[in-house]
C-alpha positions as CSV (number, residue, x, y, z in Angstrom):
1,X,0.0,0.0,0.0
2,X,1.5,3.4,-1.0
3,X,1.6,6.6,0.8
4,X,-1.7,8.5,1.1
5,X,-1.4,12.2,0.5
6,X,-4.0,14.4,2.2
7,X,-4.6,18.2,2.2
8,X,-7.2,18.6,4.9
9,X,-6.8,18.4,8.7
10,X,-10.1,16.4,8.9
11,X,-8.8,13.7,6.6
12,X,-5.5,13.5,8.3
13,X,-7.1,13.3,11.8
14,X,-9.5,10.6,10.6
15,X,-6.7,8.4,9.2
16,X,-4.6,8.6,12.4
17,X,-7.6,8.2,14.7
18,X,-8.4,5.1,12.6
19,X,-4.9,3.7,13.0
20,X,-5.1,4.1,16.8
21,X,-8.5,2.5,16.9
22,X,-6.9,-0.5,15.3
23,X,-4.3,-0.5,18.1
24,X,-1.5,0.8,15.9
25,X,1.0,3.4,17.2
26,X,1.5,6.7,15.3
27,X,4.7,8.5,14.5
28,X,4.7,12.1,13.2
29,X,7.5,13.7,11.4
30,X,6.8,17.5,11.0
31,X,8.8,19.1,8.1
32,X,8.7,22.1,5.8
33,X,9.6,19.9,2.8
34,X,12.8,20.0,0.7
35,X,13.6,16.7,2.4
36,X,17.2,15.7,2.8
37,X,19.1,12.9,4.5
38,X,18.5,14.6,7.9
39,X,14.7,14.2,7.4
40,X,15.3,10.7,6.1
41,X,16.9,9.8,9.4
42,X,13.8,11.0,11.2
43,X,11.6,9.0,8.9
44,X,13.8,5.9,9.5
45,X,13.5,6.3,13.3
46,X,9.8,6.8,13.2
47,X,9.4,3.8,10.9
48,X,11.5,1.6,13.3
49,X,9.5,2.6,16.3
50,X,5.9,3.1,15.1
51,X,3.2,1.2,13.2
52,X,2.0,4.2,11.1
53,X,4.2,7.1,10.0
54,X,2.7,10.4,9.1
55,X,4.8,13.2,7.6
56,X,3.6,16.8,7.4
57,X,5.0,19.1,4.6
58,X,4.1,22.7,5.2
59,X,6.1,25.8,4.7
60,X,4.8,27.7,7.7
61,X,4.5,31.4,6.8
62,X,4.0,32.4,10.5
63,X,7.6,31.6,11.4
64,X,9.2,33.7,8.7
65,X,10.0,37.3,9.6
66,X,11.8,38.0,6.3
67,X,9.7,37.9,3.1
68,X,12.8,37.2,1.1
69,X,13.5,34.1,3.2
70,X,10.1,32.5,2.7
71,X,10.1,33.5,-1.0
72,X,13.4,31.6,-1.5
73,X,12.6,28.6,0.7
74,X,12.9,25.5,-1.5
75,X,9.6,23.8,-2.4
76,X,10.1,20.3,-3.9
77,X,6.8,18.6,-3.1
78,X,6.9,16.0,-5.9
79,X,10.4,14.9,-5.0
80,X,9.5,14.9,-1.3
81,X,6.5,12.6,-1.9
82,X,8.9,10.1,-3.6
83,X,11.2,10.3,-0.6
84,X,8.3,9.7,1.8
85,X,7.1,6.7,-0.2
86,X,10.6,5.2,-0.5
87,X,11.1,5.5,3.3
88,X,7.8,3.8,4.1
89,X,5.6,6.7,5.2
90,X,1.9,5.9,5.3
91,X,0.4,9.4,5.3
92,X,1.7,12.8,4.0
93,X,-0.2,15.8,5.2
94,X,0.5,18.6,2.8
95,X,-2.0,21.3,3.4
96,X,-2.3,24.6,1.5
97,X,-1.9,27.7,3.7
98,X,-5.7,28.5,4.0
99,X,-6.2,25.0,5.5
100,X,-3.9,25.8,8.4
101,X,-4.7,29.6,8.6
102,X,-8.1,30.3,7.1
103,X,-7.8,34.1,7.6
104,X,-4.4,34.3,5.9
105,X,-2.8,36.7,5.0
106,X,-4.4,38.1,8.1
107,X,-2.4,36.7,11.1
108,X,-4.6,34.3,13.1
109,X,-6.1,35.7,16.3
110,X,-4.8,32.9,18.4
111,X,-1.1,32.2,18.7
112,X,1.1,30.1,21.1
113,X,3.9,31.6,23.0
114,X,6.5,29.6,24.9
115,X,8.1,32.2,27.2
116,X,11.7,32.0,28.3
117,X,13.2,29.3,26.2
118,X,12.0,30.9,23.0
119,X,13.1,34.5,23.8
120,X,16.9,34.0,23.7
121,X,19.4,33.1,20.9
122,X,17.4,32.5,17.8
123,X,14.4,34.1,19.5
124,X,16.3,37.3,20.1
125,X,17.6,37.4,16.5
126,X,14.3,36.5,14.9
127,X,11.5,38.0,17.0
128,X,8.2,36.1,16.6
129,X,9.9,33.1,14.9
130,X,9.2,30.7,17.8
131,X,5.6,31.9,18.2
132,X,5.1,30.8,14.6
133,X,6.8,27.5,15.3
134,X,4.9,26.8,18.5
135,X,1.6,27.8,16.9
136,X,1.9,25.5,13.9
137,X,3.3,22.6,16.0
138,X,0.4,22.9,18.4
139,X,-2.0,22.7,15.4
140,X,-0.1,19.7,14.0
141,X,-0.2,17.9,17.4
142,X,-3.9,18.6,17.6
143,X,-4.5,17.1,14.2
144,X,-2.2,14.1,14.7
145,X,-3.5,13.2,18.2
146,X,-1.6,10.9,20.5
147,X,1.7,10.0,18.9
148,X,5.5,10.2,19.0
149,X,6.8,13.3,17.2
150,X,10.3,13.3,15.7
151,X,12.4,16.4,15.5
152,X,16.1,16.9,14.6
153,X,18.6,18.1,17.2
154,X,20.0,20.3,14.5
155,X,17.3,22.9,15.5
156,X,18.1,22.4,19.2
157,X,16.3,25.5,20.4
158,X,13.2,24.5,18.4
159,X,13.3,21.1,20.0
160,X,13.5,22.7,23.5
161,X,10.5,24.9,22.6
162,X,8.5,22.0,21.3
163,X,9.3,19.9,24.4
164,X,8.2,22.7,26.7
165,X,5.0,23.3,24.6
166,X,4.0,19.6,24.9
167,X,4.8,19.4,28.6
168,X,3.1,22.7,29.6
169,X,-0.1,22.0,27.6
170,X,-0.1,18.3,28.7
171,X,-0.4,17.1,25.1
172,X,-0.4,13.4,24.5
173,X,2.7,13.5,22.4
174,X,6.2,12.1,23.1
175,X,8.7,14.4,21.6
176,X,11.7,12.5,20.3
177,X,15.0,14.3,19.5
178,X,17.1,12.7,16.8
179,X,20.9,13.3,16.2
180,X,22.0,15.8,13.6
181,X,23.1,14.4,10.2
182,X,26.2,16.0,8.7
183,X,28.2,16.3,5.5
184,X,31.7,14.8,5.4
185,X,33.2,18.2,6.5
186,X,30.8,18.5,9.4
187,X,28.2,21.0,7.9
188,X,24.8,20.2,9.3
189,X,22.3,19.2,6.6
190,X,19.7,22.0,6.0
191,X,17.3,22.7,3.3
192,X,18.8,26.2,3.1
193,X,22.3,24.8,2.1
194,X,21.3,24.7,-1.5
195,X,21.3,28.5,-1.6
196,X,25.1,28.6,-0.9
197,X,27.6,29.2,-3.7
198,X,30.5,26.7,-3.8
199,X,32.7,29.1,-2.0
200,X,30.1,29.9,0.6
201,X,29.4,26.2,1.0
202,X,33.1,25.6,1.7
203,X,33.2,28.5,4.2
204,X,30.1,27.3,6.0
205,X,32.0,24.3,7.4
206,X,33.6,26.7,9.9
207,X,30.5,26.4,12.1
208,X,31.3,22.8,12.8
209,X,35.0,23.6,13.3
210,X,34.1,26.2,15.9
211,X,31.9,23.7,17.8
212,X,34.6,21.1,17.6
213,X,37.2,23.5,18.9
214,X,34.9,24.2,21.9
215,X,34.4,20.5,22.5
216,X,38.2,20.0,22.4
217,X,38.5,22.7,25.1
218,X,36.0,21.0,27.3
219,X,37.8,17.7,27.0
220,X,40.9,19.2,28.6
221,X,39.1,19.9,31.9
222,X,36.6,22.2,33.5
223,X,36.2,25.6,31.9
224,X,33.8,28.5,31.9
225,X,31.0,29.1,29.5
226,X,32.4,32.5,28.5
227,X,35.7,30.8,27.6
228,X,33.9,28.3,25.3
229,X,32.0,31.1,23.6
230,X,35.3,32.9,23.0
231,X,36.9,29.7,21.5
232,X,34.0,29.6,19.1
233,X,34.2,33.3,18.2
234,X,37.9,32.9,17.6
235,X,37.4,30.0,15.3
236,X,34.7,31.8,13.3
237,X,36.9,34.9,12.9
238,X,39.2,32.9,10.7
239,X,36.6,32.6,8.0
240,X,36.0,36.1,6.3
241,X,32.9,34.9,4.3
242,X,31.0,34.1,7.5
243,X,29.4,36.7,9.8
244,X,28.8,35.3,13.3
245,X,25.5,36.2,15.0
246,X,26.0,34.4,18.4
247,X,28.0,31.6,20.1
248,X,27.3,30.3,23.6
249,X,27.4,27.4,26.0
250,X,24.0,26.9,27.6
251,X,22.0,24.6,29.9
252,X,20.5,22.0,27.6
253,X,17.0,22.4,29.1
254,X,16.6,26.1,29.9
255,X,19.1,27.4,27.3
256,X,20.4,29.8,29.9
257,X,24.2,30.6,29.6
258,X,26.3,28.5,32.0
259,X,29.0,30.0,34.2
260,X,31.0,26.8,34.5
261,X,30.8,23.5,32.6
262,X,30.8,21.1,35.6
263,X,28.6,18.5,33.9
264,X,29.3,18.4,30.2
265,X,26.3,16.1,29.6
266,X,23.9,18.9,30.6
267,X,25.5,21.6,28.4
268,X,24.9,22.4,24.8
269,X,27.0,24.6,22.5
270,X,25.0,26.9,20.2
271,X,26.1,28.9,17.2
272,X,24.5,30.9,14.4
273,X,26.0,32.8,11.5
274,X,25.1,34.3,8.1
275,X,26.9,33.0,5.0
276,X,26.1,34.8,1.9
277,X,22.3,35.0,1.7
278,X,21.7,32.2,4.2
279,X,21.4,32.1,8.0
280,X,22.8,28.9,9.4
281,X,22.5,27.5,12.9
282,X,24.2,24.5,14.5
283,X,24.9,23.0,17.9
284,X,26.6,20.2,19.7
285,X,27.0,18.7,23.1
286,X,29.8,20.2,25.2
287,X,31.7,17.0,24.8
288,X,31.9,14.8,21.6
289,X,29.5,11.8,21.9
290,X,32.4,9.4,22.0
291,X,33.8,11.1,25.1
292,X,30.4,11.3,26.8
293,X,30.1,7.6,26.2
294,X,33.5,6.9,27.7
295,X,32.6,8.9,30.8
296,X,29.6,6.7,31.4
297,X,26.7,8.4,29.6
298,X,24.9,6.1,27.2
299,X,24.9,7.5,23.7
300,X,22.6,6.6,20.7
301,X,24.8,6.4,17.6
302,X,23.2,7.2,14.2
303,X,24.6,6.0,10.9
304,X,24.4,8.7,8.2
305,X,21.5,7.9,5.9
306,X,21.5,9.0,2.3
C-alpha cells in the first residue's frame, strides 16, 4: 500500500484516529519539505518505532519574519513525496496555507507563545519566529493526536521549545529528539544549504570547526561558558565569508548561559551565522559523543543515511 497524500486536517485526523482504533502506534515527522538525509533519518527512526508514520509538509509562513527568506525557501513537493514513499511513510499531510490559517494573509487571532526558552538566541535574533513554530506545532499535534513526534537536534532550540510546549499543555505527544546528520566536512544538513555558492558552502563548514574547537577545550578539563564562547568566536573569525551572530554554552534544558561546565552532559554549544544570503544554525553537546560515552553516559549512535 502506497503513501496517502491528504490536504485537509479532517482527513489526516481521521486516518490517524483510525490507526489508533486498530491499536496501531503513530509516529509524526513534521517538516517544511525540501527533504534531505536529515529528514530521512527522522523517517527511519519513526518507521522503526511506530506502526504508522505520518509526515507533514508545510512551509509555515507564520515563522518567517523576512519575506525574502520564505520566498526563496525551496519547495520540492513532488520529490518529497517520492522520498516519503521510499522511506515507508503511510500518510503525508501537505495542506495549503488556507487550510492551516483560514484568515491568511491576516495573522490568526490565536497564537502560542512559549516564554523564556523561546526568547533568547534565535528568538532574540528572529522576533516572533518561535511563536510561529509553537503555533503550527500545536496545530499539528492537535491534528495528529496521541503520537510520537520526531524532531532533529540540528534545530536544538526549536526542540526545546516543542518539548516545553508539549509538557506545559499536557499534550499526548512524546517528543523525540534525533541526532544531527552532517556532511563529510561537518556541515549540518539543512534545506537552506542549496542556496550557498560553492565558495560559501566551503566556508560554512567553519561552524562545525568552531563547535569542535569548543568540545576539544572541554575535553581538557573544567572551563567557563564564557571561555567556550570565545573559543567559538575565535574559530569563526578565521573565515571572512561568514558573519557570526552568536555563540554560547548553555544549559541543555533552559538554554540559559552557563558559568562553568561542571557536567558536560547537561551543556549544549549553540552557534549561528550568516553565510552569503543564508542564515545557518548549529549546535553540539559540550563533549563529543564518544567522550560522553566513555565517561559513562549512554549514547545513541546514528549512521548517516542518504
